[in-house]
C-alpha positions as CSV (number, residue, x, y, z in Angstrom):
1,X,1.5,1.3,0.5
2,X,0.2,-2.2,-1.3
3,X,-1.9,-3.6,-4.3
4,X,-1.7,-5.6,-7.5
5,X,-4.3,-8.1,-6.6
6,X,-6.7,-5.3,-7.1
7,X,-6.4,-5.0,-10.8
8,X,-8.3,-7.2,-13.2
9,X,-5.7,-8.5,-15.6
10,X,-3.4,-10.2,-13.2
11,X,-6.1,-11.4,-10.8
12,X,-7.7,-13.3,-13.7
13,X,-4.3,-15.0,-14.3
14,X,-4.0,-15.8,-10.6
15,X,-7.5,-17.2,-10.4
16,X,-6.9,-19.7,-13.1
17,X,-4.0,-21.2,-11.2
18,X,-5.2,-20.7,-7.7
19,X,-5.6,-23.3,-5.0
20,X,-8.9,-24.1,-3.3
21,X,-7.4,-24.1,0.1
22,X,-9.7,-22.7,2.8
23,X,-9.0,-20.3,5.6
24,X,-10.6,-21.2,8.9
25,X,-14.2,-20.0,8.7
26,X,-14.6,-20.2,12.4
27,X,-12.0,-17.5,12.9
28,X,-14.2,-14.8,11.3
29,X,-15.5,-13.2,14.5
30,X,-15.8,-9.4,14.2
31,X,-15.7,-7.5,17.5
32,X,-19.1,-6.4,18.6
33,X,-19.0,-2.6,18.0
34,X,-19.5,-0.3,20.9
35,X,-20.6,3.3,20.4
36,X,-18.4,4.9,17.7
37,X,-16.1,7.8,18.3
38,X,-17.7,11.1,17.0
39,X,-16.0,11.5,13.6
40,X,-17.6,11.3,10.2
41,X,-16.4,11.4,6.6
42,X,-17.8,14.2,4.4
43,X,-17.2,14.3,0.7
44,X,-14.8,17.2,0.0
45,X,-13.5,16.8,-3.5
46,X,-14.0,14.2,-6.3
47,X,-11.1,13.8,-8.8
48,X,-11.5,11.8,-12.0
49,X,-9.0,9.0,-12.1
50,X,-8.1,6.1,-14.4
51,X,-7.8,2.9,-12.5
52,X,-6.4,4.7,-9.4
53,X,-4.1,2.5,-7.4
54,X,-2.5,4.9,-4.9
55,X,-2.5,8.4,-3.5
56,X,0.8,10.0,-2.2
57,X,0.7,13.2,-0.2
58,X,3.7,15.4,0.3
59,X,4.9,18.9,0.8
60,X,7.7,20.9,-0.7
61,X,8.4,24.2,1.1
62,X,5.0,25.7,1.9
63,X,3.2,23.9,-1.0
64,X,1.1,20.7,-0.7
65,X,0.6,18.0,-3.3
66,X,-1.3,14.8,-3.9
67,X,-0.1,12.4,-6.6
68,X,-2.3,9.6,-8.0
69,X,-1.0,6.5,-9.6
70,X,-3.3,5.7,-12.6
71,X,-3.2,2.1,-13.8
72,X,-5.5,2.1,-16.9
73,X,-8.0,4.2,-18.9
74,X,-9.8,1.1,-20.3
75,X,-7.8,1.3,-23.5
76,X,-4.1,1.2,-22.5
77,X,-1.8,1.0,-19.5
78,X,0.4,3.7,-21.0
79,X,-1.3,6.8,-19.6
80,X,-0.6,9.8,-17.4
81,X,-0.5,9.6,-13.7
82,X,-1.1,13.1,-12.1
83,X,0.1,15.4,-9.4
84,X,-2.4,17.9,-7.9
85,X,-1.5,21.0,-5.9
86,X,-3.4,22.6,-3.1
87,X,-4.5,26.2,-3.9
88,X,-5.8,27.0,-0.5
89,X,-9.3,25.8,-1.3
90,X,-9.1,22.7,-3.4
91,X,-6.6,20.5,-5.3
92,X,-5.9,21.4,-8.9
93,X,-4.0,19.5,-11.6
94,X,-0.4,20.6,-11.5
95,X,1.7,18.0,-13.5
96,X,1.2,14.9,-15.7
97,X,3.7,12.0,-15.6
98,X,3.7,9.3,-18.2
99,X,3.4,5.9,-16.6
100,X,2.9,2.2,-17.5
101,X,0.3,0.6,-15.4
102,X,1.3,2.7,-12.4
103,X,0.7,1.0,-9.0
104,X,2.4,3.2,-6.5
105,X,4.1,6.6,-5.8
106,X,6.7,7.0,-3.1
107,X,7.9,10.4,-2.0
108,X,11.2,10.9,-0.2
109,X,13.9,13.5,0.3
110,X,17.7,13.2,0.5
111,X,19.9,16.1,1.6
112,X,17.3,18.7,0.8
113,X,16.4,17.3,-2.6
114,X,12.9,15.9,-3.3
115,X,12.2,12.7,-5.2
116,X,9.1,10.8,-6.4
117,X,9.4,7.1,-7.4
118,X,6.7,5.4,-9.4
119,X,6.2,1.6,-9.6
120,X,5.3,0.7,-13.2
121,X,3.6,-2.7,-13.4
122,X,3.3,-3.3,-17.1
123,X,3.3,-1.6,-20.5
124,X,0.5,-3.9,-21.7
125,X,2.9,-6.0,-23.7
126,X,5.5,-6.8,-21.1
127,X,5.8,-6.8,-17.3
128,X,9.6,-6.2,-17.5
129,X,9.5,-2.4,-17.7
130,X,11.5,0.4,-16.1
131,X,10.1,2.0,-12.9
132,X,11.2,5.6,-12.6
133,X,12.6,7.9,-9.9
134,X,11.9,11.6,-10.5
135,X,13.7,14.6,-9.0
136,X,12.2,17.9,-8.2
137,X,13.7,20.6,-10.4
138,X,13.8,24.0,-8.6
139,X,13.9,26.1,-11.8
140,X,10.8,24.6,-13.4
141,X,9.2,23.6,-10.1
142,X,8.3,20.2,-11.6
143,X,9.5,16.6,-11.3
144,X,11.9,15.5,-14.0
145,X,13.4,12.1,-14.8
146,X,16.3,11.2,-12.5
147,X,16.9,7.4,-12.8
148,X,15.2,4.3,-14.2
149,X,15.3,0.9,-12.6
150,X,14.3,-2.3,-14.5
151,X,11.5,-4.0,-12.6
152,X,9.1,-6.9,-13.1
153,X,5.5,-6.3,-12.5
154,X,6.4,-3.6,-9.9
155,X,3.7,-2.9,-7.3
156,X,5.4,-0.9,-4.6
157,X,8.3,1.3,-3.6
158,X,9.4,1.7,0.0
159,X,12.0,4.3,1.1
160,X,13.9,3.8,4.3
161,X,17.0,5.0,6.2
162,X,19.3,2.7,8.2
163,X,22.1,4.3,10.2
164,X,22.1,7.4,7.9
165,X,22.2,5.4,4.7
166,X,19.3,5.8,2.2
167,X,17.6,2.8,0.5
168,X,14.7,1.9,-1.7
169,X,13.1,-1.5,-2.0
170,X,10.8,-2.5,-4.9
171,X,8.1,-5.2,-4.8
172,X,8.4,-7.3,-7.9
173,X,5.3,-9.5,-8.5
174,X,5.5,-11.1,-12.0
175,X,8.0,-11.3,-14.9
176,X,5.5,-12.7,-17.5
177,X,6.3,-16.3,-16.6
178,X,6.6,-16.8,-12.9
179,X,5.6,-15.1,-9.6
180,X,8.5,-16.4,-7.5
181,X,11.0,-13.8,-8.3
182,X,13.4,-11.6,-6.3
183,X,12.5,-8.1,-5.1
184,X,15.4,-5.7,-4.9
185,X,16.9,-3.2,-2.5
186,X,18.9,-0.4,-4.0
187,X,21.2,1.9,-2.1
188,X,22.0,5.6,-2.4
189,X,25.7,6.2,-3.3
190,X,25.7,10.0,-3.0
191,X,24.8,10.5,-6.6
192,X,22.1,8.0,-7.5
193,X,20.9,4.6,-6.4
194,X,23.2,1.6,-6.9
195,X,21.2,-1.4,-8.1
196,X,21.3,-5.0,-6.7
197,X,22.4,-4.0,-3.2
198,X,20.3,-7.0,-2.0
199,X,17.9,-9.4,-3.7
200,X,15.2,-11.0,-1.6
201,X,13.2,-13.9,-3.0
202,X,9.5,-13.0,-2.9
203,X,6.2,-14.5,-4.2
204,X,4.1,-12.0,-6.2
205,X,5.2,-9.3,-3.8
206,X,2.6,-6.5,-3.4
207,X,3.9,-4.4,-0.5
208,X,7.0,-3.7,1.6
209,X,6.7,-2.0,5.0
210,X,9.8,-0.7,6.9
211,X,9.7,0.0,10.6
212,X,11.9,0.2,13.7
213,X,11.4,-1.4,17.1
214,X,13.9,0.0,19.6
215,X,17.2,0.1,17.8
216,X,16.2,-2.7,15.4
217,X,15.2,-2.2,11.8
218,X,12.7,-4.5,10.0
219,X,11.2,-5.1,6.6
220,X,8.1,-7.1,6.0
221,X,6.8,-8.2,2.6
222,X,3.2,-9.0,1.6
223,X,3.6,-12.2,-0.5
224,X,0.4,-12.6,-2.5
225,X,0.7,-15.7,-4.6
226,X,3.3,-18.4,-5.4
227,X,1.9,-19.8,-8.6
228,X,-0.1,-22.5,-6.8
229,X,-1.9,-20.9,-3.8
230,X,-2.6,-17.5,-2.2
231,X,-2.4,-19.1,1.3
232,X,1.3,-18.6,1.9
233,X,3.7,-17.0,4.4
234,X,4.5,-13.3,4.2
235,X,8.0,-12.8,5.6
236,X,9.6,-10.6,8.1
237,X,13.3,-9.6,7.8
238,X,15.6,-7.9,10.3
239,X,18.7,-5.8,9.6
240,X,21.9,-7.5,10.4
241,X,24.4,-4.7,11.2
242,X,27.4,-7.0,10.8
243,X,26.6,-8.1,7.3
244,X,24.8,-4.9,6.3
245,X,21.7,-6.6,5.0
246,X,18.3,-8.0,5.9
247,X,17.9,-11.6,7.2
248,X,14.7,-13.6,7.5
249,X,13.4,-14.0,11.0
250,X,9.7,-15.0,10.7
251,X,7.0,-16.3,8.4
252,X,3.4,-15.2,8.9
253,X,0.6,-17.1,7.3
254,X,-1.5,-14.8,5.0
255,X,-4.2,-15.1,2.4
256,X,-3.4,-13.2,-0.8
257,X,-1.7,-10.5,1.3
258,X,-1.9,-7.1,-0.2
259,X,-0.6,-4.6,2.4
260,X,1.1,-4.4,5.7
261,X,0.6,-1.4,8.1
262,X,2.8,-0.9,11.2
263,X,1.7,1.2,14.1
264,X,2.4,1.7,17.8
265,X,0.0,2.3,20.7
266,X,0.7,2.7,24.4
267,X,4.3,1.6,23.9
268,X,3.4,-1.6,22.1
269,X,4.1,-2.4,18.4
270,X,1.6,-3.9,16.0
271,X,1.2,-5.0,12.4
272,X,-2.1,-5.1,10.4
273,X,-2.3,-7.2,7.2
274,X,-4.9,-6.7,4.5
275,X,-5.7,-10.2,3.2
276,X,-7.3,-10.0,-0.3
277,X,-8.2,-13.6,-1.4
278,X,-8.1,-17.1,-0.1
279,X,-8.3,-18.8,-3.5
280,X,-12.0,-19.4,-3.2
281,X,-13.4,-16.2,-1.7
282,X,-12.8,-12.5,-0.9
283,X,-14.8,-12.2,2.3
284,X,-12.1,-13.5,4.6
285,X,-10.2,-12.4,7.7
286,X,-7.6,-9.7,7.8
287,X,-5.6,-9.7,11.0
288,X,-3.7,-7.6,13.6
289,X,-0.5,-8.9,15.1
290,X,1.4,-7.8,18.2
291,X,5.2,-7.8,18.7
292,X,6.0,-10.2,21.6
293,X,9.8,-9.8,21.5
294,X,12.6,-11.4,19.6
295,X,11.8,-15.0,20.6
296,X,8.1,-15.0,19.7
297,X,8.0,-12.3,17.0
298,X,4.6,-11.1,15.9
299,X,1.5,-13.1,17.1
300,X,-2.1,-12.8,15.9
301,X,-4.3,-10.9,18.4
302,X,-7.4,-10.1,16.3
303,X,-9.0,-11.5,13.1
304,X,-11.6,-9.3,11.5
305,X,-13.7,-9.8,8.4
306,X,-12.9,-7.8,5.3
307,X,-13.9,-8.0,1.7
308,X,-11.0,-8.2,-0.7
309,X,-9.0,-5.9,1.5
310,X,-6.2,-4.1,-0.4
311,X,-4.9,-1.5,2.1
312,X,-4.7,-0.5,5.7
313,X,-4.1,3.1,6.8
314,X,-3.4,4.0,10.5
315,X,-3.6,7.5,11.8
316,X,-4.6,9.5,14.9
317,X,-7.0,12.4,15.4
318,X,-7.0,14.1,18.8
319,X,-4.9,11.2,20.1
320,X,-7.6,8.7,19.1
321,X,-6.2,6.0,16.8
322,X,-8.0,4.9,13.6
323,X,-7.5,2.3,10.9
324,X,-9.1,2.7,7.5
325,X,-9.5,-0.4,5.4
326,X,-9.9,-0.3,1.6
327,X,-12.4,-3.1,0.7
328,X,-12.3,-4.0,-3.0
329,X,-14.6,-7.0,-3.7
330,X,-17.2,-8.9,-1.7
331,X,-17.5,-11.8,-4.2
332,X,-20.6,-10.2,-5.8
333,X,-19.7,-6.5,-6.4
334,X,-16.9,-4.0,-6.3
335,X,-19.3,-1.2,-5.2
336,X,-19.1,-2.0,-1.6
337,X,-18.4,-0.4,1.8
338,X,-14.9,0.3,3.0
339,X,-14.5,0.7,6.7
340,X,-13.1,3.2,9.2
341,X,-12.4,1.6,12.6
342,X,-11.2,3.1,15.8
343,X,-8.5,1.3,17.8
344,X,-9.0,0.6,21.5
345,X,-5.6,0.5,23.1
346,X,-6.9,-1.1,26.3
347,X,-8.5,-4.1,24.7
348,X,-6.0,-4.1,21.8
349,X,-8.9,-4.4,19.2
350,X,-10.3,-2.4,16.4
351,X,-13.9,-1.4,17.1
352,X,-16.9,0.6,15.9
353,X,-16.6,0.4,12.1
354,X,-17.9,3.4,10.2
355,X,-18.8,2.4,6.6
356,X,-18.4,4.5,3.4
357,X,-19.4,3.3,0.0
358,X,-16.4,2.9,-2.4
359,X,-15.9,1.6,-5.9
360,X,-13.2,-1.1,-5.9
361,X,-11.2,0.9,-3.3
362,X,-7.6,-0.1,-3.2
363,X,-5.9,2.6,-1.1
364,X,-6.5,5.2,1.6
365,X,-4.2,8.2,2.3
366,X,-4.5,10.3,5.4
367,X,-3.2,13.8,5.5
368,X,-3.7,17.2,7.2
369,X,-4.0,20.7,5.8
370,X,-3.5,23.1,8.7
371,X,-5.6,21.7,11.5
372,X,-8.0,19.9,9.2
373,X,-7.7,16.1,8.7
374,X,-8.6,14.4,5.3
375,X,-8.8,10.9,3.8
376,X,-8.3,10.3,0.1
377,X,-9.5,7.0,-1.4
378,X,-8.3,5.5,-4.6
379,X,-11.3,4.0,-6.4
380,X,-9.9,1.5,-8.9
381,X,-12.8,0.0,-10.8
382,X,-16.5,-0.8,-10.6
383,X,-15.7,-4.1,-12.3
384,X,-16.2,-2.9,-15.9
385,X,-14.8,0.6,-16.0
386,X,-11.5,2.0,-14.8
387,X,-12.5,5.6,-15.3
388,X,-14.1,6.6,-11.9
389,X,-14.1,9.4,-9.4
390,X,-11.8,9.0,-6.5
391,X,-12.8,11.0,-3.5
392,X,-11.2,13.2,-0.9
393,X,-13.1,13.2,2.4
394,X,-12.8,15.8,5.1
395,X,-12.8,14.1,8.6
396,X,-15.3,15.9,10.8
397,X,-14.7,15.7,14.5
């Protein structure tokens, strides 16, 4: 899930030092849209948020929850992120969790226990703060502090399982001095997570995506900025079962990469990247890549124009695939359209964008309640104010 380019403080720092390298303008060739599939987004519930960076949906027993990572309330980064509970009709506030410039929530379960990890980016005075893992307490029916992990400008947590072993990887983006710093994999030891299982050198990492192809395990990182330019390689790693760690296998050129989304369709494997910024403009190409096997890796099959893209969310409704793109900035405004595309498996292209106005959107989360599908958008800022309404949409088929 994904994000830090989307907040104002760090992007101003990045912009000062950014390169003026250009992406290929001739590559921006959106697919001519055929008739759209008959779905629409209808506003279902607005929730007041404070620099919302991420939504995380999860269930515990027969109860359903949405957690929002709040980054800033205009005055401070040390604020409450919040968990909302479904009451059968709407989501209501259930629990507040103190966070420091929260960028991401990651829910996971181990041996019947439920956990929620938050990526804390900054306290306002330092980027080297603890990100926190919370554990669900059965007696109080709330999340309580379980473990703290020292992180540096943390933007994302990703949980994954390899051969029955449980891991978390954090995306570290900035330590107050440099952007080229290691991100860290930690491993579950049966009681808690052991730190420093593996360190991977990253460049203002914004997102990790874990996935499997056949019997192989992969991690890909969205490298956003290296201190000089946004136009750098994001990197793909494969699990080495002999050494019990991840090894580099492919670099993929990206432009201020903010998020990766893995999906499969008709037996083929794909990756979509949300490119945020080229160093000179936000209206650039994001891309879809296809897995061509171990010798060729992932190859680009479709560029498509986005506006400061921060997130991709893949989902299916009635066996029809869709990709929602969170557009944050079009060089002029943050109050712009984000896009919902359908995926055509035969042509291997996204088509028929449906547009929805958002306010500095940085993340989408798809979920279902019963048979009803929903999309929640995290509206981060209008460019001046972090306190905005983030929206839950009902998807009408």
